[in-house]
Structure formats: structure tokens, C-alpha cells
C-alpha positions as YAML, in Angstrom:
chain: A
units: angstrom
residues:
- id: 1
  name: MET
  ca: [-7.13, 4.11, -24.11]
- id: 2
  name: ASN
  ca: [-9.28, 6.42, -26.47]
- id: 3
  name: GLY
  ca: [-10.37, 8.24, -23.57]
- id: 4
  name: LEU
  ca: [-9.12, 11.95, -22.35]
- id: 5
  name: ASP
  ca: [-6.28, 10.50, -20.61]
- id: 6
  name: GLY
  ca: [-4.73, 8.14, -23.47]
- id: 7
  name: LEU
  ca: [-1.80, 6.93, -21.74]
- id: 8
  name: LEU
  ca: [-2.72, 7.31, -18.66]
- id: 9
  name: GLY
  ca: [-6.10, 6.21, -18.71]
- id: 10
  name: GLU
  ca: [-4.21, 2.90, -20.39]
- id: 11
  name: LEU
  ca: [-1.98, 3.01, -17.14]
- id: 12
  name: CYS
  ca: [-4.37, 2.83, -14.26]
- id: 13
  name: VAL
  ca: [-6.65, -0.24, -16.33]
- id: 14
  name: GLU
  ca: [-2.61, -2.10, -16.40]
- id: 15
  name: HIS
  ca: [-2.49, -0.60, -12.49]
- id: 16
  name: ARG
  ca: [-5.95, -1.93, -11.23]
- id: 17
  name: ALA
  ca: [-5.52, -5.15, -12.92]
- id: 18
  name: MET
  ca: [-2.05, -5.31, -10.78]
- id: 19
  name: GLU
  ca: [-3.78, -4.81, -7.53]
- id: 20
  name: ALA
  ca: [-6.74, -7.65, -8.32]
- id: 21
  name: LEU
  ca: [-3.58, -9.63, -8.70]
- id: 22
  name: LEU
  ca: [-2.05, -8.72, -5.50]
- id: 23
  name: ARG
  ca: [-5.51, -9.07, -3.49]
- id: 24
  name: ARG
  ca: [-5.21, -12.87, -4.83]
- id: 25
  name: LEU
  ca: [-1.69, -12.90, -4.20]
- id: 26
  name: ASP
  ca: [-2.10, -11.70, -0.44]
- id: 27
  name: LEU
  ca: [-4.76, -14.42, 0.17]
- id: 28
  name: VAL
  ca: [-1.90, -17.10, -0.83]
- id: 29
  name: HIS
  ca: [0.85, -15.10, 1.10]
- id: 30
  name: ALA
  ca: [-1.41, -15.76, 4.15]
- id: 31
  name: ARG
  ca: [-1.70, -19.23, 4.00]
- id: 32
  name: GLY
  ca: [1.97, -19.23, 3.77]
- id: 33
  name: GLU
  ca: [4.40, -22.18, 3.15]
- id: 34
  name: HIS
  ca: [1.15, -24.07, 2.75]
- id: 35
  name: ALA
  ca: [0.12, -22.29, -0.58]
- id: 36
  name: VAL
  ca: [4.18, -22.17, -2.09]
- id: 37
  name: ALA
  ca: [2.78, -24.15, -5.50]
- id: 38
  name: GLU
  ca: [-0.11, -21.57, -5.90]
- id: 39
  name: GLY
  ca: [1.63, -18.82, -4.69]
- id: 40
  name: HIS
  ca: [4.83, -19.70, -7.39]
- id: 41
  name: ARG
  ca: [1.89, -19.82, -10.00]
- id: 42
  name: LEU
  ca: [0.43, -16.32, -9.32]
- id: 43
  name: LEU
  ca: [3.70, -14.99, -8.95]
- id: 44
  name: ALA
  ca: [4.89, -16.14, -12.67]
- id: 45
  name: GLU
  ca: [1.54, -14.89, -13.69]
- id: 46
  name: PHE
  ca: [2.00, -11.68, -11.60]
- id: 47
  name: SER
  ca: [5.44, -11.32, -13.54]
- id: 48
  name: THR
  ca: [4.15, -11.40, -17.24]
- id: 49
  name: LEU
  ca: [2.25, -8.65, -16.00]
- id: 50
  name: LEU
  ca: [4.77, -6.73, -14.38]
- id: 51
  name: ASP
  ca: [6.97, -6.90, -16.81]
- id: 52
  name: GLU
  ca: [5.32, -5.76, -19.85]
- id: 53
  name: HIS
  ca: [3.51, -2.83, -17.61]
- id: 54
  name: LEU
  ca: [7.41, -1.76, -16.47]
- id: 55
  name: ALA
  ca: [8.35, -1.68, -19.97]
- id: 56
  name: VAL
  ca: [5.66, 0.49, -20.75]
- id: 57
  name: GLU
  ca: [6.13, 2.54, -18.11]
- id: 58
  name: GLU
  ca: [9.88, 3.31, -19.03]
- id: 59
  name: ARG
  ca: [9.23, 3.68, -22.63]
- id: 60
  name: TYR
  ca: [6.19, 5.68, -22.70]
- id: 61
  name: PHE
  ca: [5.56, 7.53, -19.39]
- id: 62
  name: TYR
  ca: [8.54, 8.30, -18.00]
- id: 63
  name: PRO
  ca: [10.25, 10.19, -20.95]
- id: 64
  name: LEU
  ca: [7.07, 12.30, -20.53]
- id: 65
  name: VAL
  ca: [7.76, 12.99, -16.75]
- id: 66
  name: VAL
  ca: [11.41, 13.68, -17.73]
- id: 67
  name: ARG
  ca: [10.39, 16.23, -20.34]
- id: 68
  name: HIS
  ca: [7.12, 17.97, -18.67]
- id: 69
  name: VAL
  ca: [7.29, 17.88, -15.39]
- id: 70
  name: PRO
  ca: [9.23, 19.98, -12.62]
- id: 71
  name: ALA
  ca: [12.65, 17.18, -11.06]
- id: 72
  name: GLY
  ca: [10.65, 15.03, -13.61]
- id: 73
  name: THR
  ca: [14.51, 13.40, -14.05]
- id: 74
  name: ALA
  ca: [14.99, 12.28, -10.24]
- id: 75
  name: LEU
  ca: [11.42, 11.56, -10.63]
- id: 76
  name: ALA
  ca: [11.62, 9.36, -12.95]
- id: 77
  name: ASP
  ca: [15.33, 7.77, -11.92]
- id: 78
  name: ALA
  ca: [13.45, 6.93, -8.44]
- id: 79
  name: ALA
  ca: [10.42, 4.88, -10.40]
- id: 80
  name: VAL
  ca: [12.98, 2.93, -12.25]
- id: 81
  name: HIS
  ca: [15.09, 2.29, -9.63]
- id: 82
  name: THR
  ca: [11.91, 0.92, -7.61]
- id: 83
  name: HIS
  ca: [11.48, -0.74, -10.71]
- id: 84
  name: THR
  ca: [14.61, -2.68, -10.20]
- id: 85
  name: THR
  ca: [14.30, -3.52, -6.82]
- id: 86
  name: VAL
  ca: [10.51, -5.14, -7.52]
- id: 87
  name: ARG
  ca: [11.81, -6.98, -10.56]
- id: 88
  name: ARG
  ca: [15.00, -8.38, -8.34]
- id: 89
  name: LEU
  ca: [12.24, -9.35, -5.18]
- id: 90
  name: LEU
  ca: [10.10, -11.10, -7.66]
- id: 91
  name: SER
  ca: [13.16, -13.46, -8.92]
- id: 92
  name: LEU
  ca: [13.71, -13.73, -5.41]
- id: 93
  name: ALA
  ca: [10.10, -14.99, -4.22]
- id: 94
  name: MET
  ca: [10.00, -16.91, -6.99]
- id: 95
  name: ASP
  ca: [13.50, -18.52, -6.56]
- id: 96
  name: GLU
  ca: [13.15, -22.34, -5.62]
- id: 97
  name: ARG
  ca: [16.37, -22.91, -4.32]
- id: 98
  name: LEU
  ca: [15.26, -20.86, -1.05]
- id: 99
  name: SER
  ca: [13.16, -22.05, 1.42]
- id: 100
  name: ALA
  ca: [9.14, -21.34, 1.58]
- id: 101
  name: ALA
  ca: [9.77, -19.24, 4.52]
- id: 102
  name: ASP
  ca: [12.18, -16.69, 2.77]
- id: 103
  name: ARG
  ca: [10.02, -16.82, -0.49]
- id: 104
  name: THR
  ca: [7.22, -15.77, 1.99]
- id: 105
  name: ARG
  ca: [9.48, -13.09, 3.07]
- id: 106
  name: CYS
  ca: [10.38, -11.93, -0.47]
- id: 107
  name: THR
  ca: [6.68, -11.93, -1.50]
- id: 108
  name: GLY
  ca: [5.56, -9.58, 1.24]
- id: 109
  name: ALA
  ca: [7.82, -7.19, 0.76]
- id: 110
  name: LEU
  ca: [7.17, -7.24, -3.04]
- id: 111
  name: LEU
  ca: [3.51, -6.75, -2.24]
- id: 112
  name: VAL
  ca: [4.08, -3.65, 0.18]
- id: 113
  name: LEU
  ca: [6.42, -1.91, -2.14]
- id: 114
  name: LEU
  ca: [4.30, -2.84, -4.99]
- id: 115
  name: ARG
  ca: [1.77, -1.21, -3.46]
- id: 116
  name: THR
  ca: [3.50, 1.80, -2.46]
- id: 117
  name: HIS
  ca: [4.54, 2.39, -5.73]
- id: 118
  name: LEU
  ca: [1.38, 1.83, -7.39]
- id: 119
  name: ARG
  ca: [-0.37, 4.37, -5.09]
- id: 120
  name: GLY
  ca: [2.28, 7.14, -5.53]
- id: 121
  name: GLU
  ca: [1.67, 7.11, -9.33]
- id: 122
  name: ASP
  ca: [-1.96, 7.41, -8.90]
- id: 123
  name: GLU
  ca: [-2.08, 9.56, -6.35]
- id: 124
  name: GLN
  ca: [0.83, 12.31, -6.60]
- id: 125
  name: LEU
  ca: [2.77, 11.43, -10.40]
- id: 126
  name: PHE
  ca: [-0.35, 10.79, -12.80]
- id: 127
  name: PRO
  ca: [-2.41, 14.34, -11.51]
- id: 128
  name: LEU
  ca: [1.39, 16.17, -11.83]
- id: 129
  name: VAL
  ca: [1.72, 14.46, -15.41]
- id: 130
  name: ARG
  ca: [-1.79, 15.45, -16.28]
- id: 131
  name: ALA
  ca: [-1.70, 18.55, -15.47]
- id: 132
  name: ALA
  ca: [1.69, 19.26, -17.43]
- id: 133
  name: VAL
  ca: [1.35, 16.91, -20.21]
- id: 134
  name: PRO
  ca: [-0.94, 18.52, -23.40]
- id: 135
  name: ALA
  ca: [-3.89, 16.37, -23.22]
- id: 136
  name: ALA
  ca: [-3.18, 15.41, -27.59]
- id: 137
  name: GLU
  ca: [0.19, 14.10, -26.25]
- id: 138
  name: LEU
  ca: [-1.24, 12.09, -23.77]
- id: 139
  name: ARG
  ca: [-3.77, 10.63, -26.42]
- id: 140
  name: HIS
  ca: [-0.58, 10.41, -29.09]
- id: 141
  name: ARG
  ca: [1.15, 8.38, -26.69]
- id: 142
  name: GLY
  ca: [-1.62, 6.46, -25.62]
- id: 143
  name: GLU
  ca: [-2.44, 5.36, -29.84]
- id: 144
  name: ARG
  ca: [1.18, 4.88, -30.31]
- id: 145
  name: LEU
  ca: [1.17, 2.23, -26.94]
- id: 146
  name: ALA
  ca: [-2.08, 0.73, -28.92]
- id: 147
  name: ALA
  ca: [-0.49, 0.24, -32.38]
- id: 148
  name: ALA
  ca: [2.82, -1.26, -30.42]
- id: 149
  name: ARG
  ca: [0.78, -4.11, -28.49]
- id: 150
  name: PRO
  ca: [0.12, -7.48, -30.02]
- id: 151
  name: THR
  ca: [-3.44, -7.61, -30.91]
- id: 152
  name: GLY
  ca: [-5.12, -10.92, -29.99]
- id: 153
  name: THR
  ca: [-8.62, -12.22, -29.62]
- id: 154
  name: GLY
  ca: [-9.56, -14.52, -26.99]
- id: 155
  name: ALA
  ca: [-6.69, -13.83, -24.87]
- id: 156
  name: PRO
  ca: [-7.55, -11.94, -21.17]
- id: 157
  name: VAL
  ca: [-5.90, -8.30, -21.43]
- id: 158
  name: TRP
  ca: [-4.07, -7.52, -18.16]
- id: 159
  name: GLY
  ca: [-5.31, -10.46, -16.26]
- id: 160
  name: LEU
  ca: [-9.13, -9.57, -16.01]
- id: 161
  name: PRO
  ca: [-11.24, -11.74, -17.15]
- id: 162
  name: PRO
  ca: [-12.80, -12.71, -20.88]
- id: 163
  name: GLY
  ca: [-14.69, -10.48, -21.97]
- id: 164
  name: THR
  ca: [-13.73, -7.08, -20.43]
- id: 165
  name: GLY
  ca: [-12.69, -6.29, -23.91]
- id: 166
  name: ALA
  ca: [-16.45, -6.53, -25.12]
- id: 167
  name: VAL
  ca: [-17.51, -4.74, -22.52]
- id: 168
  name: ALA
  ca: [-14.82, -1.77, -22.97]
- id: 169
  name: ALA
  ca: [-15.49, -1.82, -26.68]
- id: 170
  name: VAL
  ca: [-19.15, -1.03, -25.94]
- id: 171
  name: ARG
  ca: [-18.75, 1.31, -23.76]
- id: 172
  name: ASP
  ca: [-16.69, 3.15, -26.34]
- id: 173
  name: ARG
  ca: [-18.85, 3.06, -29.00]
- id: 174
  name: LEU
  ca: [-21.71, 4.46, -27.23]
- id: 175
  name: THR
  ca: [-19.50, 7.28, -25.35]
- id: 176
  name: GLY
  ca: [-18.73, 7.91, -29.06]
- id: 177
  name: HIS
  ca: [-14.93, 6.88, -27.97]
- id: 178
  name: GLY
  ca: [-14.08, 4.24, -30.59]
- id: 179
  name: GLY
  ca: [-11.20, 4.82, -31.20]
- id: 180
  name: ALA
  ca: [-7.98, 6.25, -33.06]
- id: 181
  name: GLY
  ca: [-8.77, 7.69, -36.42]
- id: 182
  name: ARG
  ca: [-12.18, 8.63, -35.71]
- id: 183
  name: GLN
  ca: [-13.32, 12.43, -36.06]
- id: 184
  name: ASP
  ca: [-15.65, 12.17, -32.62]
- id: 185
  name: SER
  ca: [-12.91, 10.13, -30.67]
- id: 186
  name: PRO
  ca: [-11.73, 12.68, -28.00]
...
């Protein structure tokens, strides 16, 4: 998060973690009704990841979009509307009162919508923000996000395997991106 992008870098990491979980859901979804329990477990894991990510975007990212990007209010409103639809589809996909076939259909729609949303942010919205928002402000927002998140030891970060944080720490140390408050950190 201490790289040049700050907040955008963190959001990109979270998007990659979500895409990895979406690939796992694809495999389960392809097996259909035969993998209901595994699919439900993955959806619960995904729900936790998604809830935090959407809250981060809505609290830290979309205010930047509104303030700095032309037509930012419309873009942010559309994204928040998509978030609402994603939450609703996820809830339906996890609703055990629905038939397995209905949950499978909801999961399929969720996968398509999320991939489209993530790709739109990565390929269109992030570059607009990167061009419009001063790098110092993106770093500052990233630092505020890091300070707001609870720190725990040994817990996987964004569904990534254990040890990933250690790899990032070594990388940051070697590249001089050692953290907030350091003079050599970009």
C-alpha cells in the first residue's frame, strides 16, 4: 500500500484476491447442485471479503471519484447501485430456502456481474482516478485505510495464502517502500 498508487494499489490487491476466489467459485459452480455445501462455504468466505471491500470503496474511493473525476457523481452512484445488486445476488445465492438450482443461477449471475464490475474499475475508473487525483492524496487515503484496518498476526489477508504479508514486507523493505512516516517511502 505504500507504493505510488496508495489506495488504488490496495484496491487492486483486493480485486486480485476476489478474482482468485471467483475462479474457485467457477469450479464449484460448474459442478452445479453436486457441490452445494462447498459452494455455500466459498460464498460465505466471499461474503466476508466482499463486504469489507465494498465498504472500503464506498468510504475511501468513491468520494475521490465524486470530487476529482468529471461525471464522478454519476459514476460513483452507478457503482454503488452495482454494489447493492451484488449484495442482493450474494444473499440469494446463499439463501438455503431457495432450491439448489435457483441458488446456482444466482451464483452464475453474481459471477458475471462481479467480473464486469471489477474489470470496469480496473480498466476504466482506476486510470481516470490515477490521472485526476494527486498521487499524494492517493497515498494519504491508502495510509488512512491501513490505519483504520485492524492488524492481526497470522490471519490471511484478503483470502491470500499465509505468508503473503511477509513476502510483501520483504519486497517493501528491498524497494524502500517501508511504510508511512519513512522519508524514503514514495
